[in-house]
C-alpha positions in Angstrom: 104.7 120.1 93.3 106.3 116.4 93.1 109.3 115.9 91.8 109.3 112.0 91.7 106.7 110.6 89.1 105.2 107.5 90.5 106.7 105.2 88.6 109.7 105.6 90.9 107.5 103.7 93.4 107.6 100.4 93.8 104.2 98.9 96.2 105.8 95.8 98.5 103.8 93.5 101.0 104.0 90.2 102.1 101.3 88.0 103.0 98.4 90.0 103.9 100.2 93.0 103.1 101.0 91.6 99.6 97.3 91.1 98.7 96.3 94.9 99.5 99.2 95.9 97.8 98.0 94.2 94.7 94.3 95.7 95.9 95.8 99.1 96.1 97.5 98.8 92.6 94.0 97.9 91.1 92.3 100.5 92.9 94.5 103.1 91.9 94.3 101.8 87.8 90.5 102.2 88.5 90.5 105.7 89.7 92.9 106.8 86.6 95.9 107.7 89.2 99.3 107.2 87.9 100.1 103.5 88.4 103.6 102.7 90.5 106.6 101.3 88.9 106.5 97.8 90.2 104.9 95.8 92.8 106.8 92.9 94.7 104.5 90.8 96.3 105.8 88.1 98.6 103.4 85.4 99.4 100.9 87.5 98.6 97.2 86.4 100.4 94.9 87.0 97.3 91.5 85.1 98.5 90.5 85.5 101.8 88.7 82.1 101.6 91.1 80.6 99.4 94.3 78.4 100.1 94.9 74.8 99.1 94.1 72.2 101.7 96.4 70.0 99.8 99.6 71.8 100.6 98.2 72.0 104.2 100.3 69.2 105.7 103.8 71.2 104.3 102.8 74.8 105.8 103.3 74.5 109.1 102.9 78.3 109.8 99.5 79.0 108.5 96.3 77.1 108.8 93.9 77.3 106.1 90.9 76.9 108.4 91.9 79.4 110.6 92.8 81.8 107.5 89.3 81.4 106.2 87.5 82.3 109.2 89.8 85.2 109.6 89.6 86.2 106.0 85.9 85.8 106.7 85.9 88.2 109.6 88.0 90.5 107.6 85.3 91.0 104.7 82.2 91.4 107.4 79.5 92.2 105.3 81.4 92.9 101.9 81.3 89.7 99.5 85.0 87.9 100.2 85.3 88.0 96.2 85.3 92.0 96.3 88.5 92.6 94.7 89.2 95.1 97.3 89.8 92.0 99.9 90.2 89.2 97.8 92.3 90.9 94.6 92.2 87.5 92.8 89.3 88.4 91.6 90.0 91.8 90.2 90.7 92.6 87.0 94.5 92.2 86.2 94.8 94.4 83.2 96.7 97.6 83.1 98.7 96.4 86.1 102.5 97.8 86.3 105.1 95.3 86.3 105.4 92.7 89.0 107.2 90.1 91.1 105.5 87.5 93.0 107.3 85.1 95.2 106.1 81.9 96.6 107.0 78.7 98.2 105.4 75.5 97.1 105.1 74.4 100.6 102.8 77.3 101.4 99.1 76.9 101.1 98.7 80.4 99.1 101.1 78.7 96.5 97.9 77.2 94.3 96.1 80.9 94.6 99.4 82.5 93.8 100.0 81.0 91.0 96.3 81.4 89.5 96.8 85.3 89.9 100.4 84.9 88.0 98.6 83.0 84.9 95.7 85.7 85.1 98.0 88.6 85.0 99.9 86.8 82.2 96.6 86.5 80.5 96.2 90.0 81.0 99.1 91.4 79.7 100.8 92.1 82.3 104.7 92.0 82.7 104.8 89.3 85.5 107.8 87.3 86.9 107.0 84.0 89.6 109.7 83.3 91.6 109.3 79.7 93.0 111.1 78.4 95.6 111.0 74.3 96.1 109.9 73.1 99.3 109.9 76.2 100.8 106.6 77.7 103.0 105.0 81.1 103.6 107.1 84.6 103.4 110.2 82.1 102.7 112.2 85.6 101.4 112.4 86.6 104.6 113.8 83.3 106.5 117.1 82.9 107.2 118.1 80.0 104.8 119.9 79.7 101.5 116.7 80.4 99.5 115.7 83.4 101.5 119.1 84.8 100.8 118.8 83.9 97.3 115.4 85.9 97.4 116.0 88.8 99.1 119.5 89.6 96.8 116.8 89.3 93.8 114.6 91.9 95.6 117.3 94.2 95.9 118.7 93.9 92.4 114.4 94.4 91.8 114.7 97.5 93.9 117.9 99.2 92.3 116.9 98.3 88.6 
């Protein structure tokens, strides 16, 4: 017998892993399994055909056109709007507390803000951590904003 309950589990992911973590939480809920205690998503890729072309000039790490091709390849025969492929199109109700980290200069920024708004509307306890003029997965960068974000994530885990 497991001595730990699922509410002690934190599922974390960055970029594609962040999208997968959100899709996993939706599947856990849909299968009536015990939910993890929290999700921490760093620059999650929530829509494989998304990305904001208007931000592309600032995002020197990711290329929207290439990502859409990779996203279509990832989807294969499935609809790219299938929540298992693009969790932005899934139901947000009943998810555990979520922390979303994003920079304003990453092409996923608009999609992440959209996911945040959908989560809020669904009654999810969600916190959006935004760093101005920061790019994709900035919490992993060796800069003051990255250090601050890692400290916040560490505090989230300790709680």
